[in-house]
C-alpha positions as CSV (number, residue, x, y, z in Angstrom):
1,X,-3.6,50.7,-97.6
2,X,-4.0,50.5,-93.9
3,X,-7.8,50.5,-93.0
4,X,-9.0,52.2,-89.9
5,X,-9.6,49.7,-87.1
6,X,-12.8,51.4,-86.0
7,X,-14.4,50.8,-89.4
8,X,-13.1,47.4,-90.3
9,X,-12.2,45.0,-87.4
10,X,-13.9,41.9,-88.6
11,X,-11.7,38.8,-88.8
12,X,-8.5,40.7,-88.7
13,X,-5.4,38.8,-87.6
14,X,-3.5,39.7,-84.5
15,X,-0.6,41.0,-86.6
16,X,-2.9,43.3,-88.5
17,X,-4.5,44.6,-85.3
18,X,-1.0,45.2,-83.8
19,X,0.2,47.0,-86.9
20,X,-2.9,49.1,-87.2
21,X,-2.8,50.0,-83.5
22,X,0.6,51.8,-83.6
23,X,0.7,52.9,-87.2
24,X,-2.8,53.9,-88.3
25,X,-4.0,57.4,-87.2
26,X,-7.5,56.6,-88.6
27,X,-7.5,59.6,-91.0
28,X,-6.3,62.0,-88.2
29,X,-8.6,60.8,-85.5
30,X,-5.7,59.8,-83.3
31,X,-2.1,61.1,-83.1
32,X,-0.8,59.7,-79.9
33,X,-0.8,56.5,-77.7
34,X,-0.8,57.2,-74.0
35,X,0.6,54.6,-71.6
36,X,-0.7,53.8,-68.1
37,X,2.3,52.2,-66.5
38,X,1.3,52.7,-62.9
39,X,3.1,54.4,-60.0
40,X,3.4,57.8,-61.7
41,X,5.3,56.3,-64.8
42,X,4.6,58.4,-67.8
43,X,4.9,57.7,-71.6
44,X,3.4,58.9,-74.8
45,X,3.9,57.7,-78.4
46,X,3.5,60.2,-81.3
47,X,1.9,58.0,-84.0
48,X,2.8,60.3,-87.0
49,X,6.3,61.0,-85.8
50,X,6.9,57.3,-85.1
51,X,8.6,57.7,-81.7
52,X,7.7,58.1,-78.1
53,X,8.8,59.7,-74.8
54,X,9.1,57.9,-71.5
55,X,9.9,59.8,-68.3
56,X,10.4,58.6,-64.7
57,X,12.2,59.7,-61.7
58,X,15.5,58.8,-63.3
59,X,15.2,60.8,-66.5
60,X,13.6,61.1,-70.0
61,X,14.0,58.5,-72.7
62,X,13.1,58.4,-76.3
63,X,11.7,55.1,-77.6
64,X,10.2,53.3,-80.6
65,X,8.1,50.3,-81.1
66,X,9.4,47.2,-82.7
67,X,7.4,44.1,-83.7
68,X,8.0,40.7,-85.1
69,X,4.8,39.3,-86.6
70,X,3.3,36.3,-84.8
71,X,3.3,34.5,-88.2
72,X,7.1,34.8,-88.0
73,X,7.3,33.5,-84.4
74,X,6.9,36.8,-82.6
75,X,3.8,38.5,-81.4
76,X,5.3,40.7,-78.7
77,X,5.1,44.5,-78.8
78,X,8.7,45.6,-78.0
79,X,10.1,49.0,-77.0
80,X,13.6,50.1,-77.5
81,X,15.1,53.3,-75.9
82,X,17.9,55.4,-77.3
83,X,21.0,55.3,-75.2
84,X,24.1,57.4,-75.4
85,X,26.0,54.6,-77.0
86,X,23.2,53.7,-79.4
87,X,23.0,57.3,-80.5
88,X,26.8,57.4,-81.1
89,X,26.5,54.2,-83.2
90,X,23.7,55.7,-85.3
91,X,25.9,58.7,-86.2
92,X,29.1,56.7,-86.9
93,X,27.6,53.7,-88.6
94,X,24.5,55.1,-90.3
95,X,24.9,58.9,-90.3
96,X,21.2,58.9,-89.2
97,X,20.3,59.9,-85.6
98,X,17.1,58.0,-85.7
99,X,18.9,54.7,-86.1
100,X,19.8,55.0,-82.4
101,X,16.4,53.6,-81.6
102,X,17.3,50.3,-83.3
103,X,20.7,50.0,-81.7
104,X,19.1,50.9,-78.4
105,X,18.2,49.0,-75.2
106,X,15.1,46.7,-75.0
107,X,13.1,47.9,-72.0
108,X,9.7,46.4,-72.7
109,X,8.1,43.4,-74.4
110,X,4.6,42.0,-74.1
111,X,1.6,40.5,-75.8
112,X,-1.5,42.7,-76.2
113,X,-5.2,42.2,-75.8
114,X,-7.2,44.7,-77.8
115,X,-10.5,46.3,-77.1
116,X,-13.4,45.8,-79.5
117,X,-12.6,49.1,-81.3
118,X,-8.9,48.3,-81.2
119,X,-8.1,51.7,-79.7
120,X,-7.0,50.2,-76.3
121,X,-4.4,47.6,-75.8
122,X,-3.9,45.9,-72.4
123,X,-0.9,43.9,-71.4
124,X,-1.5,41.8,-68.3
125,X,1.4,40.8,-66.0
126,X,1.4,37.2,-67.2
127,X,1.9,38.5,-70.8
128,X,4.8,40.8,-69.9
129,X,8.2,39.3,-70.8
130,X,10.6,42.3,-70.5
131,X,9.4,45.2,-68.2
132,X,11.8,48.0,-67.2
133,X,9.1,50.6,-67.6
134,X,6.4,49.7,-65.1
135,X,7.8,49.0,-61.6
136,X,4.6,47.5,-60.3
137,X,4.8,43.8,-61.2
138,X,1.1,43.2,-60.7
139,X,0.0,46.2,-62.8
140,X,-1.7,45.7,-66.2
141,X,-0.2,48.1,-68.7
142,X,-2.7,50.0,-70.8
143,X,-2.1,51.8,-74.1
144,X,-4.8,54.1,-75.4
145,X,-5.0,55.8,-78.7
146,X,-6.0,59.5,-78.3
147,X,-5.8,62.9,-80.0
148,X,-3.9,65.9,-78.6
149,X,-3.4,69.3,-80.1
150,X,-1.0,69.2,-83.1
151,X,1.2,71.9,-81.5
152,X,2.0,69.5,-78.6
153,X,3.6,67.0,-80.9
154,X,7.4,67.3,-80.9
155,X,9.0,66.4,-84.2
156,X,11.5,63.6,-83.9
157,X,14.5,65.6,-85.0
158,X,13.8,68.2,-82.4
159,X,13.4,65.6,-79.7
160,X,16.7,64.0,-80.6
161,X,18.5,67.3,-80.6
162,X,17.0,68.3,-77.2
163,X,18.3,65.1,-75.6
164,X,21.9,66.3,-75.8
165,X,23.4,62.8,-76.0
166,X,26.8,64.3,-76.5
167,X,28.0,66.5,-73.7
168,X,29.7,69.9,-74.2
169,X,32.8,68.4,-72.6
170,X,33.4,66.3,-75.7
171,X,33.5,69.4,-77.9
172,X,35.8,71.0,-75.4
173,X,38.0,67.9,-75.6
174,X,38.2,68.4,-79.4
175,X,39.0,72.1,-79.2
176,X,42.2,74.0,-78.3
177,X,44.7,71.6,-80.0
178,X,47.8,73.8,-80.2
179,X,50.7,72.5,-78.2
180,X,48.5,69.7,-76.9
181,X,48.9,65.9,-76.9
182,X,46.4,63.1,-76.6
183,X,48.0,60.4,-74.4
184,X,46.9,56.8,-73.7
185,X,49.2,55.6,-71.0
186,X,47.8,52.0,-70.9
187,X,48.7,51.6,-74.6
188,X,52.0,53.6,-74.3
189,X,50.8,55.9,-77.1
190,X,50.7,59.6,-77.7
191,X,49.3,61.8,-80.5
192,X,49.9,65.4,-81.4
193,X,46.5,67.1,-81.2
194,X,47.1,69.5,-84.1
195,X,48.5,67.0,-86.6
196,X,46.7,63.9,-85.2
197,X,49.9,61.9,-85.7
198,X,52.2,60.4,-83.0
199,X,53.8,57.2,-81.8
200,X,52.8,53.8,-80.3
201,X,55.6,52.2,-78.3
202,X,55.1,48.4,-78.3
203,X,57.4,45.5,-77.9
204,X,60.5,47.9,-77.9
205,X,59.3,49.1,-81.4
206,X,58.1,52.6,-82.1
207,X,55.2,52.7,-84.7
208,X,54.0,55.9,-86.2
209,X,50.3,56.3,-85.9
210,X,47.5,58.6,-86.9
211,X,44.3,59.2,-84.8
212,X,40.9,60.2,-86.1
213,X,38.3,61.6,-83.7
214,X,34.7,61.8,-84.8
215,X,33.6,65.5,-84.7
216,X,30.0,64.6,-83.7
217,X,30.1,61.8,-81.2
218,X,32.8,60.3,-78.9
219,X,34.4,57.8,-81.3
220,X,38.1,57.2,-82.0
221,X,40.1,55.3,-84.6
222,X,43.9,54.8,-84.6
223,X,45.8,53.8,-87.6
224,X,49.3,52.3,-88.1
225,X,50.9,54.5,-90.8
226,X,54.3,52.8,-91.0
227,X,53.5,51.0,-94.2
228,X,52.5,51.9,-97.8
229,X,48.8,51.9,-96.7
230,X,47.3,52.7,-93.3
231,X,46.1,49.9,-91.0
232,X,43.3,50.3,-88.5
233,X,44.7,49.1,-85.1
234,X,42.1,50.5,-82.7
235,X,38.5,51.6,-82.9
236,X,36.2,52.5,-79.9
237,X,33.3,54.5,-78.7
238,X,34.0,56.5,-75.6
239,X,32.4,57.8,-72.5
240,X,33.2,61.4,-71.7
241,X,34.8,61.8,-68.3
242,X,35.4,65.5,-68.5
243,X,36.7,68.1,-71.0
244,X,40.2,66.6,-71.0
245,X,39.5,62.8,-70.7
246,X,37.5,60.2,-72.5
247,X,37.2,56.5,-71.5
248,X,37.1,53.9,-74.3
249,X,34.2,51.5,-74.4
250,X,35.3,47.9,-75.3
251,X,38.2,49.0,-77.6
252,X,38.8,46.7,-80.6
253,X,42.0,46.2,-82.6
254,X,45.5,44.9,-82.1
255,X,46.6,47.5,-79.7
256,X,44.7,45.5,-77.1
257,X,44.5,41.8,-78.2
258,X,42.4,41.0,-75.1
259,X,40.0,43.1,-73.1
260,X,42.0,45.4,-70.8
261,X,41.5,44.7,-67.1
262,X,41.6,48.4,-66.2
263,X,39.8,51.4,-67.8
264,X,41.4,52.7,-71.0
265,X,41.5,56.5,-71.1
266,X,42.8,59.1,-73.5
267,X,43.8,62.3,-71.9
268,X,44.5,65.7,-73.4
269,X,47.5,67.2,-71.9
270,X,49.8,70.2,-72.4
C-alpha cells in the first residue's frame, strides 16, 4: 500500500518519493499536479485519472508520466504526449486509445528535488535532459500537488475523444464507395471501393489484390490474393490530406522494397 508522503517521509528512497509524488493522492487530499513551466506555458496532471493536459500557443496535448527507477539505471521523470500517429497505433495494435501515450513523443525528462513534505518537485535547468515544454532554458520547472473541485477533472476517455485525432475527412474518404476507385499511381495499383478488390501491375504482371481500410483510424493493408492464401504486401498508417486523399507514412511491404523518394498517396476517384 502506498503511504501518504506527508505522514511518512523518513528515509524513503528517491524512487519511492517519485512514485508517491505522481501516484498517491494522500486519501483524497490532492487530485492534481500543476506545472510552472514559465513564459505562460500551462500544464496540469490529474492524479486519479493518470494523465495530464499541456497547452501552449501551438495547441493542446495529452500526456502521461513515465519513470524508470533509479535502481534500474533511471531516475528521470519523463513525459510522453499523444500524437496523431501514436493514437492510430494504439487503436490498430492494442485496440486501446490510452496506449497512445506510450507510443507517443518524449517531450520532457528531468531529475526532481522534492520539498520536505514531498508535495513540490523542482527540476533545475542542469537536471533537465529533454525539454520541449518549457521554452526558457534558465527556468526551474516546478510541479506542485494541489486539490481542485472534482467537477473540474476531465475523465481520460472524454479527453481522448475531445482531441479528435482522426479528422472528419477520413470518414468522408471511407464513405460514398459506389462507382469509386482507390488509386495509388506510384504503385501502379487500383482498388474498387465497393468490393475492396483490384489489381497491382508490377513487372509486367497483373496481381489481384484486396485492400483493408481501418474504420477508426487512417491505416491501410493490401493483400496479394492470387494464391491459395492471402499474403500481406503493404501496410501503412496515413496522414489525411483531404476527403479524397491519404498519404502513407513509411509504408512497409514488398510493393515498395525501399523507401519511396516521393510521397505515396491513395486517392479516391470516380
